[in-house]
C-alpha positions as a Python dict, from the first residue, in 0.01 Angstrom:
ca = {
    (1, 'M'): (0, 0, 0),
    (2, 'H'): (-321, 71, -186),
    (3, 'P'): (-394, 424, -310),
    (4, 'M'): (-626, 621, -87),
    (5, 'P'): (-944, 755, -239),
    (6, 'K'): (-973, 1123, -321),
    (7, 'K'): (-1103, 1343, -44),
    (8, 'N'): (-1479, 1313, -46),
    (9, 'P'): (-1652, 1654, -58),
    (10, 'C'): (-1958, 1510, 123),
    (11, 'G'): (-1791, 1410, 448),
    (12, 'A'): (-1593, 1130, 613),
    (13, 'L'): (-1842, 843, 576),
    (14, 'P'): (-1654, 675, 285),
    (15, 'E'): (-1346, 651, 504),
    (16, 'S'): (-1562, 486, 772),
    (17, 'V'): (-1668, 226, 517),
    (18, 'F'): (-1304, 136, 454),
    (19, 'S'): (-1246, 95, 827),
    (20, 'F'): (-1565, -109, 875),
    (21, 'A'): (-1478, -350, 590),
    (22, 'K'): (-1129, -403, 726),
    (23, 'T'): (-1238, -451, 1087),
    (24, 'Q'): (-1548, -660, 1019),
    (25, 'Y'): (-1435, -873, 724),
    (26, 'H'): (-1056, -819, 700),
    (27, 'T'): (-1119, -682, 351),
    (28, 'E'): (-860, -463, 183),
    (29, 'P'): (-1009, -260, -103),
    (30, 'E'): (-890, -306, -459),
    (31, 'F'): (-852, -19, -706),
    (32, 'P'): (-867, -196, -1044),
    (33, 'W'): (-943, 89, -1287),
    (34, 'A'): (-675, 331, -1398),
    (35, 'N'): (-929, 578, -1536),
    (36, 'T'): (-1115, 592, -1200),
    (37, 'P'): (-835, 544, -945),
    (38, 'D'): (-1057, 620, -646),
    (39, 'A'): (-1318, 353, -734),
    (40, 'A'): (-1278, 71, -483),
    (41, 'V'): (-1394, -291, -499),
    (42, 'F'): (-1451, -497, -183),
    (43, 'R'): (-1432, -876, -232),
    (44, 'H'): (-1564, -1166, -32),
    (45, 'E'): (-1307, -1444, 20),
    (46, 'N'): (-1489, -1643, -252),
    (47, 'G'): (-1370, -1386, -507),
    (48, 'K'): (-1709, -1219, -557),
    (49, 'W'): (-1736, -853, -471),
    (50, 'Y'): (-1991, -741, -218),
    (51, 'A'): (-1939, -365, -247),
    (52, 'L'): (-1823, -105, -496),
    (53, 'M'): (-1741, 248, -386),
    (54, 'M'): (-1707, 533, -634),
    (55, 'H'): (-1761, 906, -674),
    (56, 'I'): (-2032, 1030, -911),
    (57, 'S'): (-2250, 1333, -970),
    (58, 'K'): (-2572, 1326, -770),
    (59, 'R'): (-2753, 1403, -1094),
    (60, 'K'): (-2669, 1050, -1215),
    (61, 'L'): (-2895, 924, -936),
    (62, 'G'): (-3179, 1149, -1050),
    (63, 'L'): (-3109, 1425, -796),
    (64, 'P'): (-3114, 1794, -899),
    (65, 'S'): (-2747, 1857, -822),
    (66, 'D'): (-2410, 1826, -997),
    (67, 'E'): (-2231, 1781, -665),
    (68, 'I'): (-1978, 1495, -669),
    (69, 'C'): (-2027, 1253, -384),
    (70, 'G'): (-1927, 908, -267),
    (71, 'V'): (-2170, 622, -328),
    (72, 'L'): (-2169, 253, -243),
    (73, 'N'): (-2319, -22, -460),
    (74, 'L'): (-2437, -319, -252),
    (75, 'K'): (-2610, -652, -310),
    (76, 'C'): (-2970, -654, -189),
    (77, 'D'): (-3225, -927, -126),
    (78, 'P'): (-3480, -879, -408),
    (79, 'M'): (-3760, -932, -152),
    (80, 'M'): (-3633, -630, 43),
    (81, 'L'): (-3538, -409, -248),
    (82, 'G'): (-3866, -218, -267),
    (83, 'S'): (-3868, -123, 101),
    (84, 'M'): (-3498, -34, 96),
    (85, 'L'): (-3549, 205, -194),
    (86, 'M'): (-3820, 388, 0),
    (87, 'Q'): (-3558, 502, 251),
    (88, 'Q'): (-3377, 832, 212),
    (89, 'G'): (-3041, 800, 40),
    (90, 'F'): (-3108, 461, -124),
    (91, 'F'): (-3137, 443, -504),
    (92, 'P'): (-3167, 187, -784),
    (93, 'A'): (-2818, 55, -854),
    (94, 'Y'): (-2600, 285, -1063),
    (95, 'H'): (-2458, 87, -1360),
    (96, 'M'): (-2539, -251, -1203),
    (97, 'N'): (-2826, -499, -1198),
    (98, 'K'): (-3115, -303, -1050),
    (99, 'N'): (-3301, -623, -959),
    (100, 'S'): (-3045, -734, -701),
    (101, 'W'): (-2821, -432, -628),
    (102, 'L'): (-2878, -83, -494),
    (103, 'T'): (-2678, 237, -448),
    (104, 'V'): (-2634, 409, -112),
    (105, 'L'): (-2547, 778, -102),
    (106, 'L'): (-2253, 852, 129),
    (107, 'D'): (-2329, 1218, 195),
    (108, 'G'): (-2458, 1177, 549),
    (109, 'S'): (-2823, 1143, 447),
    (110, 'V'): (-2802, 774, 543),
    (111, 'P'): (-2692, 719, 905),
    (112, 'E'): (-2369, 527, 943),
    (113, 'D'): (-2536, 234, 1120),
    (114, 'Q'): (-2780, 191, 828),
    (115, 'V'): (-2492, 193, 580),
    (116, 'F'): (-2312, -74, 781),
    (117, 'A'): (-2631, -281, 806),
    (118, 'A'): (-2667, -269, 427),
    (119, 'I'): (-2304, -379, 391),
    (120, 'R'): (-2369, -673, 624),
    (121, 'M'): (-2668, -778, 414),
    (122, 'S'): (-2462, -758, 95),
    (123, 'Y'): (-2177, -960, 245),
    (124, 'A'): (-2420, -1224, 376),
    (125, 'L'): (-2584, -1263, 35),
    (126, 'I'): (-2247, -1310, -133),
    (127, 'A'): (-2138, -1549, 144),
    (128, 'A'): (-2454, -1756, 89),
    (129, 'K'): (-2344, -1807, -270),
    (130, 'A'): (-2009, -1927, -142),
    (131, 'G'): (-2186, -2195, 61),
    (132, 'K'): (-2334, -2355, -248),
    (133, 'K'): (-2166, -2657, -400),
    (134, 'H'): (-1927, -2541, -670),
    (135, 'R'): (-1867, -2726, -992),
    (136, 'T'): (-1510, -2850, -1024),
    (137, 'A'): (-1521, -3051, -1349),
    (138, 'P'): (-1460, -2843, -1664),
    (139, 'K'): (-1756, -2786, -1893),
    (140, 'A'): (-1802, -2685, -2257),
    (141, 'W'): (-2010, -2376, -2332),
    (142, 'L'): (-2157, -2216, -2640),
    (143, 'I'): (-2171, -1838, -2605),
    (144, 'P'): (-2298, -1565, -2839),
    (145, 'A'): (-2099, -1270, -2968),
    (146, 'N'): (-2223, -958, -3141),
    (147, 'P'): (-1985, -849, -3419),
    (148, 'K'): (-2106, -490, -3390),
    (149, 'F'): (-1932, -460, -3051),
    (150, 'E'): (-1600, -618, -3144),
    (151, 'N'): (-1409, -764, -3435),
    (152, 'I'): (-1314, -1086, -3257),
    (153, 'A'): (-1088, -1213, -3534),
    (154, 'E'): (-889, -890, -3521),
    (155, 'S'): (-866, -909, -3142),
    (156, 'F'): (-724, -1261, -3159),
    (157, 'R'): (-479, -1157, -3432),
    (158, 'K'): (-341, -900, -3188),
    (159, 'D'): (-335, -1129, -2885),
    (160, 'P'): (-436, -1494, -2832),
    (161, 'E'): (-576, -1392, -2493),
    (162, 'I'): (-875, -1160, -2462),
    (163, 'F'): (-1114, -1046, -2190),
    (164, 'W'): (-1479, -1143, -2219),
    (165, 'K'): (-1793, -1044, -2028),
    (166, 'Q'): (-1859, -1306, -1761),
    (167, 'S'): (-2230, -1381, -1742),
    (168, 'G'): (-2239, -1749, -1648),
    (169, 'A'): (-2111, -1993, -1387),
    (170, 'F'): (-1774, -2038, -1554),
    (171, 'I'): (-1471, -2193, -1388),
    (172, 'V'): (-1107, -2198, -1491),
    (173, 'G'): (-1053, -2480, -1739),
    (174, 'D'): (-1394, -2452, -1908),
    (175, 'T'): (-1402, -2461, -2289),
    (176, 'V'): (-1590, -2184, -2467),
    (177, 'Y'): (-1712, -2201, -2827),
    (178, 'I'): (-1798, -1858, -2966),
    (179, 'Y'): (-2096, -1819, -3198),
    (180, 'E'): (-2082, -1488, -3387),
    (181, 'G'): (-2419, -1342, -3480),
    (182, 'K'): (-2517, -1187, -3811),
    (183, 'P'): (-2374, -1124, -4061),
    (184, 'I'): (-2144, -1419, -3976),
    (185, 'G'): (-2396, -1651, -3811),
    (186, 'A'): (-2159, -1935, -3721),
    (187, 'V'): (-1932, -2082, -3453),
    (188, 'T'): (-1589, -1937, -3526),
    (189, 'F'): (-1359, -1977, -3224),
    (190, 'C'): (-1278, -2216, -2941),
    (191, 'C'): (-1115, -2089, -2622),
    (192, 'T'): (-1016, -2203, -2275),
    (193, 'V'): (-1113, -2001, -1966),
    (194, 'T'): (-790, -1914, -1785),
    (195, 'E'): (-913, -1660, -1525),
    (196, 'I'): (-1252, -1558, -1385),
    (197, 'N'): (-1414, -1291, -1166),
    (198, 'I'): (-1198, -1005, -1292),
    (199, 'P'): (-1355, -670, -1191),
    (200, 'C'): (-1434, -444, -1484),
    (201, 'H'): (-1601, -106, -1517),
    (202, 'Y'): (-1703, -75, -1882),
    (203, 'H'): (-2030, 95, -1976),
    (204, 'Q'): (-2009, 227, -2330),
    (205, 'N'): (-2188, 194, -2663),
    (206, 'G'): (-2467, -17, -2516),
    (207, 'L'): (-2228, -270, -2362),
    (208, 'D'): (-2216, -307, -1982),
    (209, 'M'): (-1944, -517, -1815),
    (210, 'D'): (-1883, -534, -1441),
    (211, 'T'): (-1705, -872, -1431),
    (212, 'V'): (-1497, -1032, -1706),
    (213, 'M'): (-1303, -1353, -1763),
    (214, 'R'): (-986, -1420, -1959),
    (215, 'L'): (-1004, -1646, -2265),
    (216, 'Q'): (-709, -1821, -2433),
    (217, 'L'): (-758, -1903, -2801),
    (218, 'C'): (-737, -2278, -2870),
    (219, 'G'): (-859, -2309, -3227),
    (220, 'T'): (-1078, -2182, -3508),
    (221, 'F'): (-1352, -2290, -3749),
    (222, 'S'): (-1432, -2175, -4098),
    (223, 'Q'): (-1767, -2001, -4123),
    (224, 'N'): (-1921, -2285, -4323),
    (225, 'Q'): (-1841, -2558, -4068),
    (226, 'F'): (-2096, -2477, -3797),
    (227, 'P'): (-2347, -2218, -3919),
    (228, 'L'): (-2680, -2186, -3739),
    (229, 'D'): (-2854, -2419, -3986),
    (230, 'R'): (-2614, -2698, -3891),
    (231, 'L'): (-2648, -2623, -3521),
    (232, 'R'): (-3022, -2674, -3559),
    (233, 'D'): (-2952, -3029, -3678),
    (234, 'F'): (-2812, -3092, -3329),
    (235, 'G'): (-3108, -2930, -3152),
    (236, 'V'): (-2957, -2583, -3102),
    (237, 'S'): (-3200, -2334, -3252),
    (238, 'A'): (-3079, -2015, -3081),
    (239, 'I'): (-2783, -1886, -2882),
    (240, 'R'): (-2906, -1592, -2674),
    (241, 'G'): (-2673, -1644, -2378),
    (242, 'P'): (-2417, -1892, -2240),
    (243, 'R'): (-2552, -2247, -2274),
    (244, 'G'): (-2439, -2608, -2263),
    (245, 'I'): (-2364, -2809, -2576),
    (246, 'P'): (-2532, -3137, -2681),
    (247, 'D'): (-2284, -3425, -2673),
    (248, 'E'): (-2311, -3502, -3046),
    (249, 'L'): (-2252, -3138, -3141),
    (250, 'L'): (-1956, -3113, -2902),
    (251, 'A'): (-1799, -3425, -3055),
    (252, 'A'): (-1844, -3283, -3405),
    (253, 'M'): (-1687, -2949, -3310),
    (254, 'E'): (-1393, -3116, -3135),
    (255, 'A'): (-1330, -3323, -3449),
    (256, 'G'): (-1357, -3025, -3683),
    (257, 'L'): (-1149, -2778, -3482),
    (258, 'S'): (-831, -2636, -3637),
    (259, 'R'): (-613, -2612, -3328),
    (260, 'C'): (-374, -2327, -3273),
    (261, 'E'): (-7, -2409, -3242),
    (262, 'G'): (69, -2510, -2886),
    (263, 'A'): (-297, -2566, -2794),
    (264, 'H'): (-377, -2886, -2604),
    (265, 'K'): (-681, -3112, -2623),
}
């Protein structure tokens, strides 16, 4: 049995959303965050979530009220976003990508049939992604890390498995090489992706994470093995986001990796 959400002070519409999702899509909500036990995630069968329900102050949506109310974050076709936001009760997405998500107020200002129509659109957009051909062969990635957000070495000393913001088309079995920015400025760790599409609700200190993946440490590099200057020799001049790795650089990193005990090639 999943925990039921707290009683919504704005009416019964949130409970109708639960019923609609179960009847229409056979979706059971997930409650993944201990610090917000009434925040519910609704997943498509492909593992992606198509809705997020939570309770927030109306003031966080720019309204002149501190009243706590239920809201629903939904995927939206970017071509329709402008017209959707012109309707009463629809707002730019709270704590999500405002270019492709929106927030619907569940206080009765949006008729139930409009809420359900927005849910259908969100589900259809996520389902369309599921119809695309998915990569099945593992891939090697080079991803950036900002030392000001986390001491990665210390995290791995505590546990060889860590959670990492998922911002690329990763699959389980992918290899991830972590490039730490200044003052380190070098590739320092190699990991294997062991789990993806884990819901997260972290928005602190300038870092926003809604979906994370689990990384298992495989090996390490000294800071002088693959600094940025050497990466440039292989045609990699910047690492601003997850990217592929040139074959020659990948071969050099595989050869120079100090593997952790028990790690496999």
